[in-house]
Backbone bond lengths (Angstrom), bond angles and torsions (degrees), N, CA, C in turn:
res aa  C-N    CA-C-N  psi(-1)  N-CA   C-N-CA  omega(-1)  CA-C   N-CA-C  phi
1 M - - - 1.433 - - 1.589 108.80 -
2 P 1.315 116.01 137.38 1.477 116.63 177.33 1.557 109.11 -63.40
3 E 1.354 115.22 156.59 1.387 119.61 178.46 1.523 113.27 -64.40
4 G 1.316 116.80 145.95 1.457 120.20 176.02 1.563 111.47 93.89
5 P 1.337 114.31 161.23 1.454 117.86 -178.84 1.547 108.93 -68.97
6 L 1.329 113.69 156.51 1.451 121.77 177.35 1.518 109.86 -122.61
7 H 1.323 116.74 147.11 1.394 120.53 179.98 1.574 108.91 -102.91
8 Y 1.376 114.98 134.15 1.444 121.47 -176.71 1.578 108.42 -127.27
9 K 1.342 114.09 146.86 1.453 119.16 173.97 1.484 106.45 -105.81
10 I 1.342 119.19 132.02 1.436 125.64 178.60 1.530 109.69 -72.46
11 T 1.375 116.49 132.98 1.492 119.91 -175.24 1.535 109.02 -111.70
12 H 1.315 121.68 -20.57 1.425 123.83 -179.59 1.557 108.14 -137.73
13 E 1.333 114.99 147.25 1.506 117.31 179.40 1.524 109.06 -58.30
14 T 1.300 114.36 131.47 1.453 122.31 -178.96 1.520 111.46 -150.51
15 Y 1.280 117.22 -167.75 1.461 119.86 174.10 1.531 109.77 -154.03
16 A 1.333 113.70 156.79 1.451 121.50 178.59 1.564 106.21 -89.27
17 S 1.329 117.40 144.29 1.426 121.72 174.92 1.501 111.46 -125.55
18 H 1.300 118.02 158.14 1.466 120.99 -178.21 1.527 111.39 -70.18
19 A 1.323 119.44 -24.63 1.468 123.96 -175.43 1.495 113.05 -98.46
20 A 1.311 115.22 145.56 1.492 121.68 177.82 1.482 110.76 -69.77
21 Q 1.311 118.58 -33.13 1.485 122.10 176.07 1.522 110.32 -81.73
22 P 1.334 118.20 130.45 1.453 119.48 178.49 1.461 113.95 -59.31
23 C 1.320 118.74 146.98 1.471 126.66 173.52 1.489 111.08 68.04
24 T 1.306 121.34 15.21 1.483 120.16 178.78 1.555 112.52 -116.14
25 G 1.291 115.90 -6.84 1.437 119.98 -179.85 1.507 116.80 -119.90
26 K 1.283 117.03 160.42 1.505 121.01 175.61 1.520 110.35 -69.47
27 K 1.349 115.07 148.77 1.493 118.54 175.50 1.495 106.81 -67.74
28 C 1.327 114.14 144.23 1.473 121.21 177.93 1.490 113.75 -131.00
29 G 1.347 117.91 2.93 1.440 119.58 179.02 1.562 109.12 174.71
30 E 1.315 115.15 132.12 1.472 120.78 176.78 1.550 106.20 -88.54
31 L 1.349 110.33 141.25 1.499 117.75 176.54 1.510 111.28 -127.15
32 N 1.318 114.59 139.23 1.498 120.13 -175.98 1.511 112.11 -120.89
33 P 1.303 119.04 154.31 1.504 122.79 176.33 1.527 108.72 -47.59
34 G 1.310 115.03 131.04 1.441 123.77 178.33 1.538 114.52 98.99
35 D 1.386 114.37 -21.86 1.500 118.02 176.37 1.456 109.54 -61.26
36 K 1.374 117.27 147.42 1.439 119.25 179.13 1.532 105.02 -114.15
37 V 1.332 115.39 143.53 1.496 121.65 179.24 1.546 109.01 -134.14
38 R 1.322 113.46 161.39 1.459 119.48 176.64 1.538 107.59 -111.50
39 V 1.328 115.82 121.38 1.437 121.03 -177.17 1.546 106.19 -98.48
40 M 1.363 112.61 121.65 1.510 118.84 -176.79 1.540 111.51 -95.20
41 G 1.347 119.40 -14.78 1.448 122.78 -178.65 1.512 109.16 -169.42
42 M 1.323 114.00 166.08 1.486 117.27 -179.33 1.530 107.76 -144.14
43 L 1.380 114.03 158.22 1.435 120.76 173.23 1.559 108.70 -152.97
44 H 1.299 114.73 154.13 1.502 121.65 175.10 1.477 107.44 -100.74
45 T 1.375 114.68 131.27 1.468 120.78 178.68 1.561 109.56 -89.81
46 E 1.281 113.92 165.18 1.443 120.03 179.99 1.548 114.27 -66.15
47 D 1.372 113.62 -24.82 1.469 119.21 177.40 1.498 114.18 -91.46
48 G 1.299 119.06 16.93 1.442 123.30 170.60 1.523 116.00 86.05
49 K 1.267 116.46 24.35 1.474 118.81 179.76 1.572 108.94 -109.04
50 L 1.350 111.98 140.92 1.476 118.94 171.84 1.502 107.68 -96.64
51 R 1.325 119.01 114.56 1.438 124.17 -172.71 1.550 108.15 -106.29
52 G 1.338 118.05 141.36 1.459 122.70 179.59 1.571 108.64 -116.83
53 R 1.318 116.23 134.21 1.470 122.12 175.71 1.536 108.15 -86.66
54 L 1.299 118.02 117.83 1.457 122.06 -176.72 1.502 113.44 -90.10
55 E 1.354 112.75 152.07 1.456 120.44 175.84 1.578 106.04 -79.98
56 H 1.342 116.54 -47.10 1.510 119.01 179.26 1.527 106.58 -149.30
57 P 1.268 120.37 129.51 1.493 124.23 -5.38 1.474 107.75 -66.37
58 P 1.317 118.38 148.45 1.470 121.27 -178.78 1.544 106.60 -66.48
59 G 1.297 114.62 124.49 1.493 119.29 178.95 1.471 108.69 157.84
60 W 1.376 114.84 -163.37 1.489 123.12 -175.46 1.514 110.50 -127.22
61 I 1.355 116.47 144.73 1.442 119.77 174.19 1.554 108.97 -130.52
62 T 1.292 115.57 159.65 1.502 116.64 171.48 1.512 105.07 -87.25
63 L 1.346 113.39 124.12 1.518 121.67 175.87 1.498 108.78 -83.60
64 L 1.334 116.82 -41.08 1.451 123.36 -175.10 1.490 112.37 -151.96
65 D 1.335 118.22 134.19 1.443 124.12 173.38 1.531 103.45 -98.47
66 T 1.365 116.35 105.83 1.505 118.53 -178.80 1.452 115.01 -70.81
67 T 1.343 118.71 -16.87 1.482 118.01 177.65 1.424 115.63 -77.84
68 T 1.395 116.95 -24.79 1.479 121.33 179.02 1.521 112.72 -113.98
69 G 1.404 116.34 -15.70 1.435 119.15 -174.25 1.478 115.08 83.17
70 Q 1.308 120.21 0.21 1.433 126.27 -179.76 1.512 110.88 -67.80
71 R 1.319 118.50 122.70 1.417 126.52 176.49 1.532 110.53 -100.46
72 Y 1.296 119.48 133.57 1.470 122.45 176.21 1.547 109.86 -106.70
73 A 1.295 116.88 -13.14 1.427 120.02 177.40 1.548 111.26 -159.83
74 V 1.318 116.86 151.08 1.469 122.74 -176.11 1.553 107.33 -121.96
75 R 1.312 113.78 141.30 1.481 119.09 179.07 1.474 112.01 -71.04
76 E 1.312 115.32 142.63 1.458 123.82 179.86 1.521 106.71 -122.47
77 G 1.400 115.49 134.76 1.455 121.09 172.26 1.519 114.40 63.62
78 V 1.303 115.61 -152.33 1.452 124.81 -178.64 1.527 112.46 -119.46
79 P 1.315 117.71 163.80 1.475 119.31 176.44 1.518 113.45 -49.83
80 T 1.283 116.84 142.66 1.504 120.00 177.57 1.488 109.73 -146.75
81 D 1.317 116.31 158.87 1.373 123.25 175.92 1.534 112.05 -100.62
82 N 1.324 113.81 -5.91 1.478 119.62 -175.51 1.576 109.50 -108.70
83 P 1.353 116.08 139.43 1.510 115.47 178.68 1.489 111.07 -68.62
């Protein structure tokens, strides 16, 4: 991942969870198509998901399920230090 936070636009209804691993944490924020989020970090899970750590709502979302190709958010622009 390039240095600095990245901006993503939500493409499918989803939610942020407190845990980096999907389905293991409590929901901490609903996200709808068109919502914009700031991703502060990423990780790949063992079950093939690319997860992003959000600035707000604080938590994690699945950006991409690599096993199905399903995207929940798309990257916008370039890395930035400004919201």
